[in-house]
C-alpha positions, 0 to 999 in steps of 0.5 A, a space after each residue: 840358149 843356156 847360160 855358158 858355165 865353164 867352172 874352170 874360168 867362172 866362179 859360179 854364183 848361182 844355185 841350180 834353181 837360179 840358173 834354171 830361172 835365169 835360162 827360162 827368162 832368157 829363153 822368153 826374152 830372146 823369143 820376144 825379141 828383147 835385148 838384155 838392155 831393153 828388158 832391164 830398162 823395162 824393168 826400171 833397172 840400170 841397162 846392164 842389170 839383166 846382162 849381170 843376172 845372166 852372167 853366172 859369176 855375178 851375184 845379181 839374181 831375179 827376185 819375185 817382184 822382178 819375175 812378176 814384171 818380166 812375166 807381164 813384160 814378156 807375156 807369160 806367167 811367172 810359173 813359166 819361169 819355174 821348174 816343175 815340180 822342182 829341181 832335185 838338188 838341195 838348193 839351200 845347201 848350194 846357197 849357203 856354200 855360195 854365201 859363207 857369210 850368210 851360212 856363218 850368220 845362220 850357224 851362229 844363230 843356231 848355236 845361240 838357240 841351242 845354248 838358250 834351250 840348254 840353259 832353259 832345260 838346266 834351269 827347268 831341272 834345277 827347279 824340279 830338283 829344288 821342288 823335289 828337295 822341298 817336298 821331301 823335307 816336309 
């Protein structure tokens, strides 16, 4: 059972690796005969939480703590939910495209860091020039 994604009908809110993990948890959940509600409640979440995670248009995702508990409940290892060795796509780029507000914060921080670095280099250059000028006067 895989997530049904029709890009025309649904705005996808998950990266390729997130979809992989969701599908794997779903596979183990179905094999263990757990409903979405039952797994949600076993994870001490609202009864609809797993349903939201399995809906590709919702932003809810599994975190490492939930994956750890789901592995205990479903009788498998956390690693069983992970791609081996990894997915090929650039999931950071995917994530940034899905979350423009986070990308904007990152871009702002990167710009501030670049400005500070530029200021530091200019200050060091002025100091070297000043020291060189003082040495030449002696």
